[in-house]
N, CA, C and O of each residue as an XYZ file, in Angstrom:
728
protein
N    -160.675     21.290     51.917
C    -160.771     22.580     51.949
C    -158.820     22.428     51.890
O    -158.096     21.490     52.223
N    -158.529     23.629     51.387
C    -156.936     23.540     50.347
C    -156.049     24.071     51.666
O    -154.913     23.641     51.864
N    -156.648     24.989     52.489
C    -155.534     25.092     53.490
C    -155.103     23.904     54.296
O    -155.760     22.905     54.587
N    -153.682     24.261     54.644
C    -152.957     23.043     55.678
C    -153.434     23.229     57.122
O    -153.500     22.286     57.910
N    -153.811     24.670     57.476
C    -153.694     24.592     58.818
C    -155.250     25.410     59.193
O    -155.710     26.282     58.455
N    -155.777     25.045     60.186
C    -157.000     25.493     60.941
C    -156.435     26.662     61.948
O    -155.955     26.432     63.059
N    -156.582     27.966     61.350
C    -156.439     29.040     61.728
C    -157.408     29.713     62.822
O    -158.579     29.590     62.460
N    -157.311     30.217     63.740
C    -158.430     31.185     64.432
C    -157.801     32.034     65.198
O    -157.194     31.589     66.173
N    -157.807     33.323     64.949
C    -157.113     34.441     65.302
C    -157.406     34.061     66.849
O    -158.098     33.181     67.362
N    -156.680     34.980     67.320
C    -156.778     35.284     68.847
C    -157.213     36.540     69.378
O    -156.687     37.646     69.250
N    -158.347     36.178     70.048
C    -158.932     37.225     70.922
C    -158.214     38.374     71.365
O    -157.048     38.226     71.730
N    -158.865     39.743     71.387
C    -158.196     40.976     71.770
C    -158.402     41.005     73.377
O    -157.581     40.937     74.292
N    -159.848     41.135     73.370
C    -160.337     41.385     74.664
C    -161.794     40.754     74.913
O    -162.666     40.196     74.247
N    -161.615     41.079     75.998
C    -162.897     40.252     77.048
C    -164.016     41.258     76.004
O    -163.819     42.362     75.498
N    -165.285     40.304     75.947
C    -166.449     41.308     75.144
C    -167.099     41.716     76.003
O    -166.870     41.273     77.129
N    -168.186     42.740     75.819
C    -168.663     43.029     76.584
C    -169.839     42.389     77.519
O    -169.959     41.190     77.267
N    -170.688     42.821     78.466
C    -171.380     41.236     78.990
C    -172.443     41.548     78.137
O    -172.785     40.422     77.779
N    -173.412     42.569     77.411
C    -174.240     42.223     76.616
C    -174.215     41.072     75.451
O    -175.059     40.243     75.112
N    -172.659     41.420     74.892
C    -172.497     40.380     73.932
C    -172.277     38.947     74.356
O    -172.745     37.977     73.759
N    -171.466     38.895     75.519
C    -171.269     37.575     76.431
C    -172.206     36.746     76.358
O    -172.041     35.534     76.215
N    -173.901     37.648     76.503
C    -175.098     37.351     77.288
C    -175.825     36.805     75.741
O    -176.577     35.834     75.657
N    -175.467     37.535     74.775
C    -176.383     37.165     73.704
C    -176.065     35.943     73.102
O    -176.869     35.067     72.784
N    -174.223     35.924     72.892
C    -173.732     34.838     72.365
C    -173.947     33.426     73.064
O    -174.106     32.326     72.534
N    -173.899     33.828     74.610
C    -174.473     32.255     75.285
C    -175.692     31.726     74.744
O    -175.808     30.668     74.125
N    -176.931     32.862     75.138
C    -178.116     32.246     74.504
C    -178.164     31.772     73.362
O    -178.892     30.781     73.316
N    -177.607     32.105     72.215
C    -177.349     31.524     70.824
C    -176.665     30.377     71.204
O    -177.203     29.337     70.826
N    -175.693     30.265     71.806
C    -175.174     28.789     71.680
C    -176.322     27.639     72.744
O    -176.338     26.416     72.606
N    -176.928     28.182     73.451
C    -177.949     27.617     74.122
C    -179.227     26.925     72.973
O    -179.775     25.832     72.831
N    -179.290     28.323     72.285
C    -180.469     28.165     71.311
C    -180.227     26.647     70.327
O    -180.904     25.630     70.174
N    -179.036     27.077     69.846
C    -178.000     26.009     68.868
C    -178.078     24.537     69.757
O    -178.445     23.597     69.051
N    -177.864     24.273     70.829
C    -177.899     23.390     71.728
C    -179.495     22.732     71.415
O    -179.696     21.523     71.302
N    -180.408     23.630     71.321
C    -181.794     22.910     71.928
C    -182.305     22.251     70.394
O    -182.916     21.184     70.326
N    -181.855     23.284     68.899
C    -182.057     23.038     68.003
C    -181.485     21.308     67.403
O    -182.022     20.617     66.537
N    -180.251     21.000     68.221
C    -179.696     19.933     67.597
C    -179.944     18.751     68.563
O    -179.673     17.561     68.397
N    -180.751     19.611     70.023
C    -181.441     17.997     70.765
C    -182.707     17.790     69.859
O    -182.948     16.662     69.432
N    -183.606     18.962     69.526
C    -184.801     18.519     68.809
C    -184.718     18.212     67.233
O    -185.639     18.218     66.416
N    -183.491     17.969     67.059
C    -182.964     17.404     65.841
C    -184.105     18.581     64.790
O    -184.979     18.098     64.071
N    -183.906     19.905     64.879
C    -184.267     21.087     63.455
C    -182.921     21.462     63.117
O    -182.391     22.555     63.320
N    -182.266     20.113     62.408
C    -181.256     20.880     61.700
C    -181.541     21.682     60.756
O    -180.544     22.335     60.446
N    -182.455     21.939     60.146
C    -182.566     23.558     59.148
C    -182.624     24.554     59.516
O    -182.374     25.543     58.827
N    -182.977     24.578     60.725
C    -183.019     25.755     61.543
C    -181.436     26.070     61.882
O    -180.910     27.135     61.560
N    -180.591     24.780     62.722
C    -179.221     24.841     62.879
C    -178.565     25.428     61.461
O    -178.366     26.616     61.208
N    -178.359     24.591     60.833
C    -177.428     24.638     59.623
C    -178.323     26.811     59.234
O    -177.392     27.591     59.033
N    -179.269     27.286     59.187
C    -179.311     28.580     58.893
C    -178.232     29.500     59.947
O    -177.849     30.623     59.620
N    -177.842     28.879     61.164
C    -177.182     29.505     61.793
C    -175.771     29.743     61.502
O    -174.796     30.019     62.201
N    -175.949     29.561     60.329
C    -174.055     29.391     60.077
C    -173.874     30.388     58.855
O    -174.920     30.580     58.233
N    -173.075     30.868     58.522
C    -172.730     31.582     57.042
C    -172.530     30.449     56.076
O    -172.681     29.262     56.364
N    -172.219     30.866     55.042
C    -172.279     30.367     53.725
C    -171.015     29.867     53.834
O    -170.866     28.719     53.416
N    -169.988     30.474     54.323
C    -168.696     29.975     54.223
C    -167.842     29.242     55.432
O    -166.617     29.193     55.545
N    -168.858     28.685     56.306
C    -168.337     28.175     57.450
C    -167.798     27.166     57.148
O    -168.083     26.578     56.105
N    -166.843     26.715     58.044
C    -166.191     25.602     58.198
C    -166.485     24.769     59.863
O    -166.284     25.004     61.054
N    -166.976     23.879     59.144
C    -166.623     22.832     60.823
C    -165.752     21.744     60.539
O    -165.733     21.041     59.529
N    -164.727     21.669     61.981
C    -164.084     21.028     61.871
C    -163.499     20.274     63.266
O    -163.051     20.944     64.196
N    -163.549     19.003     63.294
C    -163.027     18.116     64.061
C    -162.141     17.194     64.001
O    -162.395     16.048     63.630
N    -161.012     17.597     64.358
C    -159.931     16.683     64.010
C    -159.609     15.105     64.922
O    -159.846     15.007     66.126
N    -159.131     14.143     64.213
C    -158.961     12.812     65.237
C    -157.320     13.066     65.704
O    -156.218     12.958     65.166
N    -157.807     13.431     66.915
C    -156.325     13.356     67.679
C    -155.816     12.290     67.917
O    -156.544     11.349     68.231
N    -154.172     12.104     67.822
C    -153.419     11.418     68.159
C    -152.734     11.205     69.681
O    -152.196     12.231     70.097
N    -152.673     10.200     70.460
C    -151.961     10.756     72.027
C    -150.174     10.416     71.530
O    -149.593      9.363     71.268
N    -149.795     11.610     71.559
C    -148.376     12.334     71.495
C    -147.563     12.332     72.742
O    -148.195     12.460     73.790
N    -146.190     12.201     72.813
C    -145.620     12.571     73.658
C    -145.508     13.980     73.845
O    -145.381     14.508     72.740
N    -145.502     14.723     74.668
C    -144.957     16.179     75.063
C    -144.336     16.617     74.256
O    -144.715     17.540     73.535
N    -142.836     15.854     74.164
C    -141.365     16.455     73.059
C    -142.279     16.373     71.923
O    -142.102     17.475     71.405
N    -143.177     15.742     71.181
C    -143.563     15.973     69.824
C    -144.395     17.147     69.523
O    -145.602     17.112     69.763
N    -143.830     18.190     69.011
C    -145.034     19.711     69.120
C    -145.487     19.606     67.592
O    -145.538     20.703     67.035
N    -145.781     18.649     66.906
C    -146.674     18.629     65.970
C    -148.038     19.051     66.464
O    -148.642     18.661     67.463
N    -148.489     20.178     65.293
C    -149.956     20.740     65.800
C    -151.008     19.896     65.242
O    -151.476     20.279     64.170
N    -151.391     19.017     65.661
C    -152.538     17.972     65.410
C    -153.934     18.303     65.590
O    -154.930     17.683     65.218
N    -153.826     19.456     66.263
C    -155.578     20.061     66.471
C    -155.792     20.775     65.173
O    -156.933     20.825     64.713
N    -154.843     21.303     64.579
C    -154.810     22.747     63.035
C    -154.853     22.024     62.164
O    -155.855     21.984     61.450
N    -153.548     21.052     61.902
C    -153.483     20.432     60.834
C    -154.463     20.117     59.720
O    -155.044     19.040     59.846
N    -154.698     20.694     58.876
C    -155.781     19.991     58.136
C    -155.424     18.330     57.252
O    -156.231     17.490     56.854
N    -154.134     18.337     57.192
C    -153.695     17.439     56.153
C    -153.610     15.870     57.139
O    -153.107     14.825     56.727
N    -154.291     16.094     58.604
C    -154.562     15.072     58.822
C    -156.011     14.257     59.015
O    -157.109     14.710     58.693
N    -155.776     13.047     59.570
C    -157.443     12.236     59.678
C    -158.696     13.697     60.496
O    -158.569     14.268     61.579
N    -159.624     13.845     59.588
C    -160.581     14.732     60.653
C    -161.969     13.637     60.817
O    -161.990     12.498     60.350
N    -162.878     14.162     61.444
C    -163.893     13.320     61.643
C    -165.224     14.404     60.970
O    -166.350     13.968     60.731
N    -164.873     15.637     60.778
C    -165.561     16.441     60.245
C    -164.461     17.612     59.733
O    -163.715     18.191     60.524
N    -164.478     17.821     58.533
C    -163.841     19.020     57.745
C    -164.646     19.255     56.722
O    -164.390     18.904     55.570
N    -165.737     19.902     57.098
C    -166.922     20.216     56.382
C    -167.142     21.793     56.222
O    -167.163     22.419     57.281
N    -167.320     22.568     54.956
C    -168.340     23.544     54.586
C    -169.880     23.077     54.208
O    -170.414     21.994     53.971
N    -170.233     24.183     54.263
C    -171.725     23.745     54.829
C    -172.479     23.105     53.458
O    -173.434     22.402     53.787
N    -172.260     23.188     51.917
C    -172.695     21.890     51.378
C    -172.176     20.914     51.813
O    -173.014     20.040     51.591
N    -171.373     20.473     52.276
C    -171.029     19.223     52.654
C    -171.658     18.998     54.141
O    -171.384     17.843     54.467
N    -172.322     19.589     55.066
C    -173.098     19.760     56.123
C    -174.595     19.466     55.465
O    -175.341     18.644     55.996
N    -174.869     19.987     54.611
C    -176.053     19.649     53.808
C    -176.484     18.093     53.018
O    -177.442     17.332     52.886
N    -175.410     18.210     52.722
C    -175.580     16.526     52.315
C    -175.368     15.321     53.426
O    -175.869     14.213     53.233
N    -174.541     15.639     54.670
C    -174.964     14.952     55.651
C    -176.449     15.057     56.261
O    -177.107     14.170     56.804
N    -176.733     16.191     56.053
C    -178.360     16.229     56.988
C    -179.353     15.203     55.880
O    -180.059     14.261     56.241
N    -179.168     15.687     54.509
C    -179.887     14.933     53.572
C    -179.963     13.668     53.696
O    -181.038     13.157     53.384
N    -179.008     12.907     54.119
C    -178.825     11.688     54.191
C    -179.866     11.148     54.963
O    -180.683     10.386     54.448
N    -179.943     11.624     56.727
C    -180.492     11.760     57.396
C    -182.514     11.735     57.030
O    -183.381     11.171     57.697
N    -182.644     12.425     55.974
C    -183.801     12.282     55.537
C    -184.406     11.349     54.521
O    -185.532     11.439     54.032
N    -183.294     10.252     54.231
C    -183.779      9.503     53.070
C    -184.322      8.250     53.580
O    -184.748      7.338     52.873
N    -184.280      8.263     54.849
C    -184.830      6.855     55.349
C    -184.107      6.066     55.486
O    -184.446      5.181     56.271
N    -182.781      5.945     54.839
C    -181.900      4.867     54.799
C    -180.699      4.838     55.765
O    -179.831      3.976     55.628
N    -180.637      5.770     56.742
C    -179.992      6.115     57.901
C    -180.227      5.171     58.960
O    -181.082      5.494     59.784
N    -179.594      3.984     59.114
C    -180.243      2.938     60.244
C    -179.702      3.208     61.276
O    -180.107      2.544     62.230
N    -178.818      4.037     61.516
C    -178.489      4.468     62.771
C    -179.344      5.254     63.523
O    -179.310      5.171     64.751
N    -180.037      5.937     63.009
C    -181.394      7.059     63.439
C    -182.776      6.311     63.138
O    -183.737      7.071     63.019
N    -182.941      5.421     63.047
C    -184.262      4.724     63.047
C    -184.145      3.413     63.965
O    -183.803      2.311     63.537
N    -184.467      3.693     65.231
C    -185.286      4.377     65.737
C    -184.521      5.471     65.975
O    -183.339      5.402     65.637
N    -185.066      6.813     66.655
C    -184.229      8.173     66.694
C    -183.811      7.657     67.607
O    -184.236      6.743     68.313
N    -182.337      8.652     67.631
C    -181.148      8.853     68.798
C    -182.015     10.300     69.582
O    -182.467     11.358     69.146
N    -181.944      9.724     70.787
C    -182.260     10.995     71.850
C    -180.794     12.046     72.116
O    -179.700     11.522     72.324
N    -180.913     13.062     72.086
C    -179.422     13.705     72.343
C    -179.874     14.743     73.404
O    -181.083     14.969     73.453
N    -178.955     15.481     74.361
C    -178.828     16.193     75.166
C    -177.405     16.931     74.718
O    -176.411     16.268     74.421
N    -177.430     18.390     74.707
C    -176.287     18.984     74.980
C    -176.063     19.886     75.997
O    -176.892     20.741     76.307
N    -174.863     19.732     76.600
C    -175.320     20.599     77.716
C    -173.415     22.031     77.205
O    -172.258     21.795     76.858
N    -173.918     22.837     77.379
C    -173.141     23.730     76.687
C    -172.588     24.387     78.351
O    -173.257     24.522     79.376
N    -171.142     24.695     78.095
C    -170.506     25.762     79.516
C    -169.405     26.070     79.488
O    -168.837     25.734     78.449
N    -168.688     26.694     80.348
C    -167.577     27.651     80.341
C    -167.753     28.325     79.205
O    -166.906     27.936     78.401
N    -168.540     29.264     78.683
C    -168.569     30.022     77.481
C    -167.767     31.349     78.183
O    -167.869     31.966     79.244
N    -166.880     31.429     76.929
C    -165.849     33.043     76.889
C    -165.839     33.583     75.680
O    -165.645     32.867     74.698
N    -166.035     34.854     75.572
C    -166.197     35.438     74.488
C    -165.546     36.897     74.061
O    -166.040     38.011     74.238
N    -164.529     36.617     73.562
C    -163.683     37.769     73.016
C    -164.198     38.554     71.790
O    -165.056     38.113     71.026
N    -163.670     39.611     71.685
C    -163.395     40.878     70.672
C    -162.263     39.932     69.540
O    -161.583     38.960     69.869
N    -162.338     40.567     68.181
C    -161.777     40.209     67.172
C    -161.061     41.595     66.619
O    -161.205     42.713     67.115
N    -160.380     41.303     65.647
C    -159.693     42.554     64.613
C    -161.080     43.303     63.825
O    -161.362     44.491     63.672
N    -161.772     42.062     63.418
C    -163.288     42.598     63.042
C    -164.091     42.831     64.197
O    -164.171     42.114     65.194
N    -164.868     44.255     63.887
C    -165.584     44.518     64.666
C    -166.797     43.370     64.782
O    -167.169     43.301     65.954
N    -167.485     42.494     63.949
C    -168.215     42.007     63.179
C    -168.002     40.743     63.862
O    -168.972     39.993     63.759
N    -166.830     40.188     64.664
C    -166.453     38.478     64.914
C    -166.054     38.730     66.142
O    -165.314     39.595     66.610
N    -166.759     37.693     66.685
C    -166.402     37.208     68.027
C    -165.806     35.884     67.931
O    -166.204     34.941     67.247
N    -164.500     35.951     68.936
C    -163.933     34.213     69.546
C    -164.740     33.892     70.376
O    -165.247     34.591     71.253
N    -164.944     32.506     70.072
C    -166.026     32.256     70.998
C    -165.233     30.677     71.941
O    -164.541     29.873     71.317
N    -165.442     30.563     73.040
C    -164.663     29.162     73.415
C    -165.800     28.747     74.372
O    -166.694     29.344     74.972
N    -165.385     27.467     74.257
C    -166.923     26.882     75.160
C    -166.808     25.400     75.050
O    -166.392     24.777     74.072
N    -167.305     24.836     76.374
C    -167.128     22.917     76.505
C    -168.502     22.792     76.516
O    -169.536     23.427     76.724
N    -168.060     21.660     76.192
C    -169.753     20.880     75.709
C    -169.747     19.390     76.567
O    -168.783     19.059     77.258
N    -170.802     18.667     76.433
C    -171.451     17.419     77.103
C    -172.550     17.102     75.977
O    -173.666     17.620     76.016
N    -172.093     16.081     74.824
C    -173.681     15.363     74.211
C    -173.648     14.285     74.688
O    -172.662     13.554     74.595
N    -174.831     13.940     75.355
C    -175.133     12.717     75.520
C    -176.251     11.862     74.578
O    -177.431     12.132     74.352
N    -175.514     10.850     74.168
C    -176.648     10.425     72.874
C    -177.053      8.780     73.687
O    -176.337      8.077     74.401
N    -178.365      8.592     73.258
C    -178.941      6.949     73.429
C    -179.903      6.572     72.881
O    -180.935      7.235     72.984
N    -179.873      5.296     72.062
C    -180.414      4.766     71.447
C    -180.521      3.099     72.007
O    -179.753      2.475     72.739
N    -181.882      2.651     71.298
C    -182.257      1.742     71.422
C    -182.683      1.148     73.222
O    -183.460      1.816     73.905
N    -182.261      0.300     73.576
C    -182.483      0.289     74.709
C    -180.908      0.496     75.843
O    -180.837      1.012     76.959
N    -180.076      0.011     75.191
C    -178.941      0.167     75.884
C    -177.760      1.160     75.481
O    -176.916      1.499     76.311
N    -177.748      1.566     74.283
C    -176.595      2.220     73.497
C    -176.877      3.849     74.160
O    -177.911      4.496     73.999
N    -175.568      4.315     74.991
C    -174.926      5.123     75.301
C    -173.738      5.942     74.690
O    -172.861      5.316     74.095
N    -173.665      7.200     74.792
C    -172.457      7.745     74.049
C    -172.222      9.016     74.888
O    -172.885      9.993     74.543
N    -171.195      9.195     76.174
C    -171.133     10.733     76.589
C    -169.750     11.004     75.481
O    -168.747     10.292     75.530
N    -169.916     12.188     74.471
C    -168.865     12.851     74.114
C    -168.538     14.142     74.622
O    -169.303     15.099     74.506
N    -167.521     14.195     75.134
C    -167.127     15.412     75.981
C    -166.000     15.915     75.206
O    -165.246     15.062     74.738
N    -165.702     17.367     74.944
C    -164.975     18.509     74.798
C    -164.867     19.948     74.813
O    -165.523     20.591     75.633
N    -164.041     20.559     73.919
C    -164.040     21.543     73.722
C    -164.221     22.525     72.620
O    -163.663     21.990     71.662
N    -164.677     23.621     72.253
C    -165.106     24.311     70.916
C    -164.458     25.867     71.159
O    -164.385     26.587     72.155
N    -163.977     26.038     69.587
C    -163.305     27.017     69.490
C    -163.902     27.852     68.384
O    -163.477     27.567     67.264
N    -164.820     28.847     68.456
C    -165.203     29.046     67.715
C    -165.157     30.548     66.782
O    -164.302     31.247     67.328
N    -165.569     31.059     65.963
C    -165.593     32.913     65.058
C    -167.153     32.678     65.072
O    -167.425     31.573     64.601
N    -168.078     33.283     65.412
C    -169.571     34.272     65.347
C    -169.033     35.639     64.471
O    -167.973     36.257     64.572
N    -170.127     35.839     63.629
C    -170.152     36.874     62.843
C    -171.548     37.236     62.918
O    -172.554     36.531     62.842
N    -171.354     38.921     63.141
C    -172.522     39.357     62.978
C    -172.860     39.312     61.799
O    -171.948     39.235     60.976
N    -174.288     39.343     61.308
C    -174.723     39.354     60.042
C    -176.192     40.025     59.864
O    -177.006     39.127     60.077
N    -176.768     41.072     59.603
C    -177.940     41.447     59.268
C    -178.650     41.347     60.534
O    -179.749     40.811     60.679
N    -177.825     41.996     61.598
C    -178.220     41.881     63.214
C    -178.467     40.342     63.871
O    -179.111     40.126     64.897
N    -177.904     39.485     63.162
C    -178.125     38.523     63.856
C    -176.574     37.578     64.148
O    -175.591     37.739     63.426
N    -176.596     36.666     65.245
C    -175.014     35.847     64.862
C    -175.047     34.524     64.035
O    -176.036     33.808     64.192
N    -173.919     34.062     63.037
C    -173.763     32.827     62.884
C    -172.606     32.664     62.645
O    -171.792     33.471     62.197
N    -172.444     31.293     63.023
C    -171.208     30.620     62.961
C    -170.279     30.426     61.732
O    -170.619     29.659     60.832
N    -169.382     30.952     61.696
C    -168.434     31.207     60.690
C    -167.012     30.006     61.065
O    -166.431     29.625     60.049
N    -166.613     29.586     62.062
C    -166.089     28.333     61.779
C    -165.813     28.052     63.473
O    -165.566     28.796     64.422
N    -165.988     26.628     63.317
C    -165.819     25.726     64.915
C    -164.651     24.792     64.955
O    -164.960     23.703     64.473
N    -163.764     24.837     65.250
C    -162.894     23.656     65.780
C    -163.840     22.789     67.245
O    -164.450     23.308     68.180
N    -163.670     21.682     66.989
C    -164.193     20.969     67.934
C    -162.928     19.873     68.432
O    -162.244     19.255     67.617
N    -162.789     19.781     69.711
C    -161.683     19.113     69.804
C    -162.715     18.095     71.139
O    -163.252     18.585     72.132
N    -162.729     16.480     70.686
C    -162.807     15.598     71.441
C    -162.044     15.202     72.877
O    -160.849     15.025     72.639
N    -162.275     15.059     73.919
C    -161.413     14.607     75.190
C    -161.149     13.144     75.020
O    -160.011     12.765     75.299
N    -162.041     12.245     74.596
C    -161.917     10.821     74.715
C    -160.606     10.538     73.677
O    -160.414     10.956     72.536
N    -159.761      9.635     74.562
C    -158.485      9.251     73.677
C    -158.818      8.430     72.197
O    -158.200      8.585     71.143
N    -159.944      7.543     72.435
C    -160.615      7.110     71.033
C    -161.833      7.031     71.444
O    -162.160      6.938     72.627
N    -162.721      7.069     70.318
C    -163.866      6.699     69.816
C    -164.396      6.087     69.851
O    -164.223      5.386     68.854
N    -165.403      5.597     70.650
C    -165.488      4.187     70.640
C    -167.606      4.237     70.092
O    -168.444      3.340     69.996
N    -167.631      4.854     70.004
C    -169.394      5.026     69.699
C    -169.325      4.570     68.266
O    -168.448      4.916     67.475
N    -170.458      3.658     67.972
C    -170.971      2.974     66.989
C    -170.988      3.835     65.511
O    -170.693      3.527     64.356
N    -171.445      4.960     66.108
C    -171.489      6.092     64.694
C    -170.960      7.564     65.039
O    -170.545      7.602     66.198
N    -170.867      8.664     64.435
C    -170.890      9.921     64.766
C    -172.250     10.647     63.883
O    -172.075     11.290     62.848
N    -173.243     10.472     64.338
C    -174.070     10.954     63.587
C    -174.724     12.070     64.765
O    -175.821     11.995     65.317
N    -173.800     12.977     64.917
C    -173.831     13.957     66.251
C    -173.522     15.297     65.777
O    -172.695     15.353     64.867
N    -173.925     16.187     66.126
C    -173.125     17.540     65.794
C    -173.055     18.232     66.789
O    -174.154     18.506     67.271
N    -171.777     18.825     67.547
C    -171.208     19.316     68.546
C    -170.923     20.855     68.741
O    -170.356     21.254     69.759
């Protein structure tokens, strides 16, 4: 990405209940697809211009006003467009992704969903919290907890993910790998 900041507009007001319910169901369906490793279905839930972003946060004193959650020039675990996400997913199908053989077991929990209208009548600002549990082999376990801020766009009657910013709440990522989508 050539931008220097990851900007998601502020919502203008709370969305109507039917929109909130539709987006909640969309987020739950997305989580189920990830749990079932249905990555082709998951990637089809995205716009062609999607931006999937998870910065690596640093512990800073409150007086340091650096915007480390939105600065694209800093280290990020994910800073991907659709083509880059497709490349990551293609690697899983090669048989050389040692961290996925035997397969990892996933469970994504989504909660605290809030939906706001934006200045574009076809786009919605969606906040959510997540817990992603992973288990591999006999004893490898990871709990990834955080928040997401998304833009979902209505296209041809369905909702598609346009932008996602993921903030992990762990101070230090101690997982052996990051073969998980949040």
